[in-house]
VEXDREN-2710 file (C-alpha; in Angstrom, 1 decimal):
% VEXDREN-2710
k/r/px/py/pz
1/MET/97.4/113.9/93.5
2/ASN/93.9/115.3/92.8
3/GLN/91.1/113.8/94.7
4/PRO/88.2/111.9/92.9
5/GLN/85.5/114.4/92.0
6/PHE/82.4/113.4/94.0
7/GLN/79.2/115.3/93.5
8/MET/76.7/115.8/96.4
9/VAL/73.1/114.8/95.4
10/PRO/69.8/114.8/97.3
11/VAL/68.6/111.4/98.4
12/THR/65.3/110.3/99.9
13/CYS/65.6/107.2/102.2
14/PRO/63.2/104.5/100.9
15/SER/62.8/103.2/104.5
16/CYS/62.1/106.3/106.7
17/HIS/61.7/108.9/103.8
18/SER/64.2/111.2/105.3
19/ARG/66.0/113.5/102.9
20/PHE/69.8/113.9/103.0
21/MET/72.8/114.7/100.8
22/ALA/75.1/111.9/99.6
23/PRO/78.3/111.8/97.6
24/VAL/78.2/110.3/94.1
25/LEU/81.1/109.4/91.8
26/THR/80.3/109.4/88.1
27/ILE/83.8/109.0/86.7
28/ILE/86.2/106.3/87.8
29/ASP/89.5/106.9/86.2
30/VAL/92.0/104.3/87.5
31/GLY/94.8/105.8/85.6
32/GLU/94.4/109.0/87.7
33/HIS/93.1/107.4/90.9
34/PRO/94.2/103.7/91.1
35/GLU/93.2/103.6/94.8
36/ILE/89.5/103.8/93.9
37/LYS/89.5/100.6/91.9
38/ALA/89.3/98.1/94.7
39/PRO/86.4/99.8/96.6
40/PHE/84.5/100.1/93.3
41/LEU/84.9/96.4/92.4
42/LEU/83.8/95.5/96.0
43/GLY/80.6/97.6/95.5
44/GLN/81.6/100.2/98.0
45/ILE/81.2/103.2/95.6
46/ASN/78.0/105.2/95.4
47/ILE/76.5/103.6/98.5
48/ALA/74.3/105.9/100.6
49/ALA/73.5/105.3/104.3
50/CYS/70.6/107.2/105.8
51/PRO/71.8/109.2/108.9
52/GLN/68.3/108.8/110.5
53/CYS/67.6/105.0/110.3
54/GLY/70.9/103.6/109.0
55/ASN/69.3/102.0/105.9
56/ALA/72.0/101.7/103.1
57/GLY/71.7/101.1/99.4
58/ARG/73.2/101.7/96.1
59/LEU/72.5/105.0/94.4
60/GLY/71.3/104.8/90.8
61/ALA/73.8/107.1/89.0
62/PRO/75.4/107.2/85.6
63/LEU/79.0/105.9/85.6
64/VAL/82.0/106.0/83.3
65/TYR/85.0/103.7/84.0
66/HIS/88.3/104.4/82.4
67/ASP/91.5/102.4/82.5
68/PRO/94.1/103.9/80.0
69/ASP/96.6/101.0/80.5
70/LYS/94.1/98.4/79.4
71/GLU/92.4/100.8/76.9
72/LEU/89.0/100.4/78.6
73/LEU/86.2/103.0/78.4
74/LEU/83.0/101.5/79.9
75/THR/79.7/103.2/80.6
76/TYR/76.7/102.4/82.7
77/LEU/73.2/104.0/82.9
78/PRO/70.8/102.6/85.4
79/PRO/67.6/101.6/83.6
80/GLU/65.5/102.9/86.5
81/LEU/66.4/106.4/85.6
82/GLY/64.0/106.1/82.7
83/LEU/66.1/108.3/80.4
84/THR/65.2/108.9/76.8
85/GLU/67.7/107.9/74.1
86/ALA/68.7/111.5/73.6
87/ASP/69.3/112.1/77.3
88/GLN/71.3/108.9/77.5
89/GLN/73.6/110.0/74.6
90/ARG/73.9/113.5/76.1
91/ILE/74.9/112.2/79.6
92/ILE/77.4/109.6/78.3
93/GLY/78.8/112.1/75.8
94/ASP/79.4/114.6/78.5
95/LEU/81.1/112.1/80.9
96/THR/83.3/110.6/78.2
97/ASN/84.3/114.1/76.9
98/ARG/85.4/115.0/80.5
99/VAL/87.6/111.9/80.5
100/MET/89.2/112.8/77.2
101/SER/89.7/116.4/78.0
102/ALA/91.6/115.5/81.1
103/LEU/94.1/113.5/79.0
104/PRO/97.1/115.0/77.2
105/PRO/96.6/115.0/73.4
106/GLU/99.1/112.2/72.8
107/LYS/97.1/109.9/75.1
108/ARG/93.8/110.3/73.3
109/LYS/93.4/107.0/71.4
110/GLY/90.8/105.4/69.3
111/TYR/89.2/103.3/72.0
112/LEU/88.0/106.5/73.6
113/LEU/85.6/107.0/70.7
114/ARG/84.1/103.5/71.2
115/PRO/82.9/103.1/74.8
116/ARG/81.2/99.9/75.7
117/SER/77.8/100.3/77.3
118/PHE/76.3/98.2/80.0
119/LEU/72.7/97.9/81.4
120/ARG/73.9/96.2/84.5
121/LEU/76.6/97.5/86.8
122/GLU/77.6/93.9/87.6
123/GLY/78.3/93.4/83.8
124/LEU/80.6/96.4/83.8
125/ILE/82.5/95.1/86.8
126/GLU/82.8/91.7/85.2
127/ALA/84.3/93.3/82.1
128/VAL/86.9/95.1/84.3
129/LEU/87.8/91.9/86.1
130/GLN/88.1/89.9/82.8
131/ALA/90.5/92.6/81.5
132/ASP/92.6/92.0/84.6
133/GLY/92.8/88.3/83.8
134/VAL/90.2/87.2/86.3
135/THR/88.6/84.0/84.9
136/PRO/84.9/83.2/85.3
137/GLU/85.8/80.7/88.0
138/MET/87.8/83.3/89.9
139/LEU/84.9/85.7/89.6
140/GLU/82.5/83.1/90.9
141/SER/84.8/82.5/93.8
142/GLN/84.8/86.2/94.6
143/ARG/81.0/86.3/94.5
144/ALA/80.8/83.3/96.8
145/LYS/83.2/84.8/99.3
146/ALA/81.2/88.1/99.3
147/ALA/77.9/86.2/99.8
148/LEU/79.5/84.1/102.6
149/LEU/80.7/87.3/104.3
150/ASP/77.2/88.7/104.2
151/ARG/75.7/85.4/105.5
152/LEU/78.1/85.3/108.4
153/LEU/77.2/88.9/109.4
154/ARG/73.5/88.1/109.3
155/ALA/73.8/84.9/111.3
156/GLY/71.3/85.0/114.2
157/SER/73.6/83.8/116.9
158/GLU/77.3/83.1/117.5
159/GLN/76.6/79.3/117.4
160/ALA/74.8/79.7/114.0
161/ARG/77.7/81.8/112.7
162/GLN/80.2/79.1/113.9
163/ILE/78.3/76.4/112.1
164/VAL/78.3/78.5/108.9
165/ALA/82.0/79.1/109.2
166/GLN/83.0/75.5/109.8
167/GLU/80.7/74.3/106.9
168/ASN/82.6/76.7/104.6
169/ASP/86.1/76.2/106.0
170/ASP/87.6/75.7/102.5
171/LEU/86.1/79.0/101.2
172/ILE/87.4/81.0/104.2
173/ASP/91.0/81.2/102.9
174/ALA/93.6/83.9/102.8
175/GLU/91.7/85.8/100.1
176/PHE/88.6/85.8/102.2
177/PHE/90.5/87.3/105.1
178/ARG/91.9/90.0/102.8
179/LEU/88.3/90.8/101.7
180/LEU/87.3/91.0/105.3
181/ALA/90.2/93.3/106.1
182/LEU/89.4/95.6/103.2
183/ASN/85.8/95.8/104.4
184/ILE/86.9/96.7/107.9
185/GLU/89.2/99.5/106.5
186/LEU/86.4/100.9/104.2
187/THR/83.8/100.9/106.9
188/GLU/86.2/102.7/109.3
189/MET/87.0/105.3/106.6
190/GLU/83.3/105.9/106.0
191/GLY/82.6/106.4/109.7
192/GLN/80.4/103.2/110.1
193/SER/81.9/102.4/113.5
194/GLN/79.3/99.9/114.5
195/LEU/79.6/97.8/111.3
196/ALA/83.4/98.0/111.6
197/ALA/83.2/96.7/115.1
198/GLU/81.0/93.8/114.0
199/LEU/83.5/93.0/111.2
200/ARG/86.4/93.0/113.6
201/GLU/84.6/90.7/116.0
202/LEU/83.8/88.4/113.1
203/ARG/87.5/88.3/112.2
204/ARG/88.4/87.4/115.8
205/GLN/85.9/84.6/115.8
206/LEU/87.1/83.2/112.4
207/LEU/90.7/83.2/113.6
208/GLY/89.7/80.5/116.1
209/TRP/87.1/78.6/114.0
210/THR/88.8/78.0/110.7
211/THR/91.9/76.3/109.4
212/THR/93.3/79.4/107.6
213/GLY/92.2/81.6/110.6
214/ARG/94.2/79.5/113.0
215/GLN/97.3/79.7/110.7
216/ILE/96.9/83.5/110.6
217/ALA/96.4/83.7/114.3
218/ALA/99.5/81.6/114.9
219/ARG/101.5/83.9/112.6
220/GLU/100.2/87.0/114.4
221/GLN/101.0/85.4/117.8
222/ALA/104.5/84.5/116.6
223/ILE/105.2/88.0/115.4
224/GLN/104.0/89.4/118.8
225/GLU/105.9/86.8/120.8
226/LEU/109.2/87.3/118.9
227/GLY/109.0/91.0/118.8
228/PRO/110.6/93.4/116.3
229/ARG/114.2/92.8/117.6
230/VAL/114.4/89.1/118.4
231/SER/117.9/87.7/118.7
232/ARG/119.1/84.5/117.2
233/GLU/119.5/82.9/120.7
234/THR/115.9/83.9/121.7
235/LEU/114.5/82.4/118.4
236/LEU/116.4/79.2/119.0
237/GLU/115.1/78.9/122.6
238/LYS/111.5/79.4/121.5
239/LEU/111.8/76.9/118.6
240/VAL/113.3/74.3/121.0
241/ASN/110.5/74.8/123.4
242/ALA/107.9/74.6/120.7
243/ALA/109.5/71.4/119.3
244/LEU/109.7/69.7/122.7
245/ALA/106.0/70.6/123.2
246/GLY/105.2/69.0/119.8
247/ASP/103.8/72.3/118.4
248/ALA/104.8/71.9/114.7
249/LEU/102.5/74.8/113.6
250/ARG/104.3/77.2/116.1
251/VAL/107.7/76.1/114.8
252/GLU/106.6/76.6/111.2
253/THR/105.2/80.1/111.9
254/MET/108.2/81.3/113.8
255/VAL/110.6/80.0/111.1
256/THR/108.5/81.9/108.5
257/VAL/108.5/85.1/110.5
258/ALA/112.2/85.0/111.5
259/ARG/113.8/83.4/108.4
260/PRO/116.7/86.0/108.2
261/LEU/118.0/84.8/111.6
262/ILE/118.3/81.2/110.5
263/ASP/121.9/81.0/109.2
264/TYR/125.1/78.9/109.7
265/LEU/125.5/80.1/113.3
266/PHE/121.9/79.2/114.1
267/TYR/122.4/75.6/112.9
268/GLN/125.8/75.5/114.8
269/GLN/124.0/76.5/118.0
270/LEU/121.2/74.0/117.5
271/THR/123.8/71.2/116.8
272/GLU/125.5/72.0/120.0
273/ARG/122.2/71.6/121.8
274/ILE/121.7/68.2/120.2
275/GLU/125.2/67.1/121.2
276/ALA/124.7/68.3/124.8
277/ALA/121.4/66.3/125.1
278/GLU/123.1/63.2/123.7
279/GLN/126.0/63.5/126.2
280/ALA/123.6/64.0/129.0
281/GLY/121.8/60.8/128.1
282/LYS/118.6/62.6/127.1
283/ALA/117.9/60.5/124.0
284/PRO/114.2/61.7/123.5
285/GLU/115.2/65.3/123.7
286/ALA/118.1/64.8/121.3
287/GLU/115.8/63.1/118.8
288/ALA/113.2/65.9/119.1
289/LEU/116.0/68.4/118.4
290/LYS/117.2/66.5/115.4
291/ALA/113.7/66.4/114.1
292/LEU/113.5/70.2/114.7
293/ARG/116.7/70.7/112.7
294/GLN/115.4/68.7/109.8
295/GLN/112.0/70.6/109.9
296/VAL/113.8/74.0/109.9
297/LEU/116.0/72.8/107.0
298/ASP/112.9/71.8/105.0
299/LEU/110.9/74.9/105.8
300/THR/113.7/77.3/104.9
301/ALA/114.3/75.5/101.6
302/GLN/110.6/75.9/100.8
303/LEU/110.6/79.6/101.8
304/ASP/113.7/80.3/99.8
305/GLU/112.3/78.7/96.7
306/ARG/109.0/80.7/97.0
307/VAL/111.0/83.9/97.5
308/ARG/113.2/83.0/94.4
309/GLN/110.1/82.5/92.3
310/ALA/108.4/85.6/93.6
311/SER/111.5/87.6/92.9
312/GLN/111.6/86.4/89.3
313/GLU/108.0/87.3/88.9
314/ALA/108.6/90.8/90.4
315/ALA/111.6/91.3/88.1
316/ARG/109.4/90.5/85.1
317/PHE/106.7/92.9/86.3
318/LEU/109.3/95.6/86.8
319/ASP/110.5/95.2/83.2
320/GLN/106.9/95.6/82.1
321/ILE/106.7/98.9/84.0
322/LEU/110.0/100.1/82.4
323/ALA/108.7/99.3/79.0
324/SER/105.6/101.6/79.4
325/GLU/105.5/104.8/77.5
326/ASP/104.4/106.7/80.5
327/LEU/106.2/105.6/83.6
328/GLU/104.2/107.7/86.1
329/GLN/100.9/106.5/84.8
330/ALA/102.1/102.8/84.8
331/VAL/103.3/103.2/88.4
332/ARG/100.1/104.9/89.6
333/ALA/97.9/102.2/87.9
334/ASN/99.9/99.4/89.6
335/LEU/100.7/101.0/92.9
336/ASP/99.1/98.2/94.9
337/ARG/101.6/95.7/93.4
338/PHE/104.7/97.6/94.8
339/ASP/105.0/95.4/97.9
340/PRO/108.3/95.1/100.0
341/LEU/109.6/92.3/97.7
342/LEU/109.1/94.4/94.6
343/LEU/110.7/97.4/96.2
344/GLU/113.7/95.2/97.1
345/VAL/113.9/94.0/93.5
346/LEU/113.7/97.6/92.3
347/ALA/116.5/98.7/94.7
348/SER/118.7/95.8/93.6
349/ALA/118.1/96.4/89.9
350/LEU/118.9/100.1/90.3
351/ASP/122.1/99.4/92.1
352/GLU/123.2/96.9/89.4
353/ALA/122.2/99.3/86.6
354/GLU/124.1/102.2/88.1
355/GLN/127.2/100.1/88.4
356/MET/127.1/98.1/85.2
357/GLY/124.6/100.0/82.9
358/PRO/123.1/100.6/80.6
359/PRO/122.6/104.2/81.7
360/GLU/119.1/104.4/80.0
361/ARG/117.9/101.5/82.3
362/ALA/119.4/103.2/85.4
363/ALA/117.6/106.5/84.5
364/LYS/114.3/104.7/84.1
365/LEU/114.7/102.8/87.4
366/ARG/115.6/106.1/89.2
367/ARG/112.5/107.6/87.7
368/VAL/110.3/104.8/89.0
369/SER/111.9/105.1/92.4
370/ASP/111.3/108.9/92.4
371/ILE/107.6/108.4/91.4
372/LEU/107.1/106.0/94.2
373/LEU/108.6/108.4/96.7
374/GLN/106.4/111.1/95.4
375/LEU/103.2/109.0/95.6
376/VAL/104.1/107.9/99.2
377/GLN/104.5/111.5/100.2
378/GLU/101.2/112.5/98.5
379/SER/99.4/109.7/100.4
380/GLN/100.7/110.7/103.8
381/PRO/98.5/112.7/106.2
382/ALA/98.9/116.4/106.1
383/GLU/100.7/116.5/109.5
384/ILE/103.3/114.0/108.3
385/GLN/103.9/116.0/105.1
386/PHE/104.3/119.1/107.1
387/ILE/106.9/117.4/109.4
388/ASN/108.8/116.2/106.4
389/GLN/108.8/119.8/105.0
390/LEU/110.3/120.9/108.3
391/LEU/113.0/118.2/108.2
392/ALA/113.9/119.3/104.7
393/ALA/114.2/123.0/105.7
394/ASP/117.4/124.6/107.0
395/TYR/117.6/124.7/110.7
396/PRO/117.1/127.0/112.6
397/ASN/116.1/129.9/110.3
398/GLY/114.4/127.9/107.6
399/THR/112.3/125.8/110.0
400/ARG/111.3/128.8/112.1
401/ALA/110.2/130.7/109.0
402/LEU/108.1/127.7/107.9
403/LEU/106.6/127.4/111.4
404/GLU/105.8/131.1/111.4
405/GLN/104.0/130.7/108.0
406/ASN/101.9/127.8/109.4
407/ARG/101.1/129.0/112.9
408/ASP/97.5/127.8/112.5
409/ARG/98.8/124.2/112.3
410/LEU/100.8/124.4/115.5
411/ASP/99.1/122.7/118.4
412/GLY/99.5/120.1/121.0
413/GLU/98.5/117.2/118.7
414/LEU/101.3/118.1/116.2
415/LEU/103.8/118.3/119.1
416/GLU/102.7/115.0/120.4
417/LEU/103.0/113.4/116.9
418/MET/106.5/114.8/116.6
419/ARG/107.5/113.4/120.0
420/ALA/106.2/109.9/119.0
421/ILE/108.1/110.0/115.7
422/GLU/111.2/111.2/117.5
423/GLU/111.0/108.3/120.0
424/ASP/110.6/105.8/117.2
425/VAL/113.6/107.0/115.2
426/ARG/115.7/107.3/118.3
427/GLN/115.0/103.6/119.2
428/ASP/115.9/102.7/115.6
429/GLY/119.4/104.2/116.2
430/ARG/118.8/107.2/113.8
431/THR/120.5/109.6/116.2
432/GLU/120.9/112.5/113.8
433/LEU/117.3/112.5/112.7
434/SER/116.1/112.1/116.3
435/GLN/118.2/115.2/117.3
436/ARG/116.8/117.3/114.5
437/LEU/113.2/116.4/115.4
438/ALA/113.9/117.3/119.1
439/GLU/115.3/120.7/118.0
440/ILE/112.2/121.4/115.8
441/GLN/110.0/120.3/118.7
442/ARG/111.5/123.0/120.9
443/GLN/110.8/125.6/118.2
444/VAL/107.1/124.4/118.0
445/ALA/106.7/124.5/121.7
446/GLU/108.0/128.1/121.8
447/LEU/105.5/129.2/119.2
448/ILE/102.4/127.5/120.7
END
């Protein structure tokens, strides 16, 4: 996938008057680069930070936003540029022509000739959100969350921050934590290590101060406590301990995390524990375990119903993708929606179509699967892509030839990465892949 085309422009810091170069993006095409949409909507695009004093602010730059799926072509020219009407027409014409020229002829539709212009960048962002189905109420909620995040960061002391957090407990919900996580990721990507550390500390504090935070913390703790390979017996033991301690939240969290282990055998083992407690005359323990059994039954029923509804919604969305004229463009534009559940629905639909037809549907589903695999490979770090190329090559001659051609990439870091991957796949029981990685490692070691 091509990278977004940033331009380096000279900037004078309004605080310390230092001059430096900063990247500016004047075309945001979410059909070509869907990954840039979220940072743009969060105001993280065209922000310059002075390397001398750290002062940061938005750069006043012309902008064209293009979404081919929603047939949006939006333009923005900062009024502070003081451009004449002729200059405005020339700049917008040049940017929109670049958008159109990048499209194949069959994709050049009438909306491209009628771009909507905005004098405020916020107005353009609102138009994008409204096209996504975001209501004014939802938009106001997003603004309130962003303002609250800024207020929390600016709080003068930890005590003041805690008061602000507890006063806005209802606003600090799961969506707020997603916004916080995205800001942490973006600041780390941009090298703002100090701000990233402040955001991580804020998250740690909010996990203990807020209702949603405590729920998230409980889930994270349960995931860590249960581990990646928890057994049914271990899960039952931990649930019993939590129930006897009266920790209903811990029970709920562990059931949510380990739902696949709660089956007929689980209930049979729990019933045996209840009967043993009754026979031993431990009436309070038996009652607590009976309450646990009912709680687990209720929780799993709720979880299964949510999964059923989510699966139906995922299936409907997948049908919308299949109905698109351009499958690759549709997948790229909606890449963020391909979560594990949707991938599971895709795999199930493909298996069903290959067995029962029609063949046209099976072909489209295979194409979607291939596009996703391609996009995943494109998004991987260069070192991972190179390791995948080695695994796909014939051993030993093909791998050695590829290594010889890329001698400049062979170093201790690559070897250490391969060792880590080999260890992971070996622990997962993928013996053949582990052995191939070990063989290629030896070739790399010989050439370093």
